[in-house]
C-alpha positions as CSV (number, residue, x, y, z in Angstrom):
1,M,92.8,69.4,178.7
2,S,93.5,70.3,175.0
3,E,91.6,73.4,173.7
4,H,91.1,71.5,170.4
5,K,88.5,68.8,169.9
6,H,90.4,67.3,166.9
7,T,94.0,67.0,165.9
8,N,95.0,65.3,162.6
9,R,98.3,64.3,161.1
10,L,98.9,67.8,159.6
11,I,100.0,69.0,163.0
12,H,103.4,67.4,162.2
13,E,103.9,69.3,158.8
14,T,106.3,72.2,158.3
15,S,104.0,74.2,156.1
16,P,102.1,76.9,158.0
17,Y,99.2,76.5,155.6
18,L,98.9,72.7,156.3
19,R,99.2,73.3,160.0
20,Q,96.3,75.7,159.9
21,H,94.1,72.7,159.1
22,A,95.6,70.4,161.8
23,H,92.5,70.8,164.0
24,N,89.8,70.2,161.4
25,P,87.7,67.1,162.0
26,V,88.6,66.1,158.5
27,D,91.2,63.3,158.5
28,W,93.7,65.2,156.4
29,Y,96.9,63.7,154.8
30,A,99.7,65.8,153.3
31,W,100.5,64.8,149.7
32,G,102.7,61.7,149.8
33,E,103.0,57.9,149.7
34,E,101.1,57.4,153.0
35,A,97.9,58.9,151.6
36,L,98.2,57.3,148.2
37,A,98.8,53.9,149.8
38,R,95.8,54.2,152.0
39,A,93.6,55.2,149.0
40,R,94.8,52.1,147.1
41,A,94.4,49.8,150.1
42,E,90.9,51.0,150.9
43,D,90.0,51.5,147.2
44,K,88.8,55.0,148.0
45,P,88.9,58.1,145.7
46,I,91.1,61.0,146.8
47,F,89.6,64.3,147.8
48,L,92.3,66.8,147.0
49,S,92.1,70.3,148.4
50,V,94.7,72.8,147.2
51,G,95.0,76.2,148.8
52,Y,97.3,78.8,150.4
53,S,97.3,80.8,153.6
54,A,96.2,84.2,152.1
55,C,93.4,82.7,150.1
56,H,90.1,84.2,151.3
57,W,87.9,81.4,149.7
58,C,90.1,78.7,151.2
59,H,89.3,80.1,154.7
60,V,85.6,80.2,153.8
61,M,85.7,76.6,152.6
62,E,87.5,75.6,155.8
63,H,84.9,77.3,158.0
64,E,81.8,76.2,156.1
65,S,82.9,72.7,155.3
66,F,86.1,71.4,156.8
67,E,85.2,72.5,160.3
68,D,81.7,71.0,160.1
69,E,81.4,67.7,161.9
70,E,78.8,66.2,159.5
71,T,80.7,67.2,156.4
72,A,83.9,65.9,157.8
73,A,82.4,62.6,158.7
74,L,81.2,62.1,155.2
75,M,84.5,63.1,153.8
76,N,86.3,60.7,156.1
77,D,84.0,57.8,155.3
78,L,84.0,58.2,151.5
79,F,87.5,59.6,150.6
80,V,91.2,59.8,151.5
81,N,91.5,63.5,152.1
82,I,94.7,65.2,150.9
83,K,95.5,68.9,151.7
84,V,98.1,70.6,149.5
């Protein structure tokens, strides 16, 4: 059994920073045509999160928001979520 409850598409990225978010319950996309096409197709706004591995506040945001099931559910329902 996997030790992670969630795994999103960032697991396939080469960026160590993006892979850090691969087990968030947020349905993250990397920046690219797949995410933009989904936003157009579903007529949803984009939630864009920009960060880097050594950013303290990025880790705080991940822990307080992006790992929270309720917050992630709202984000997933209302936005196409892109992590850069």
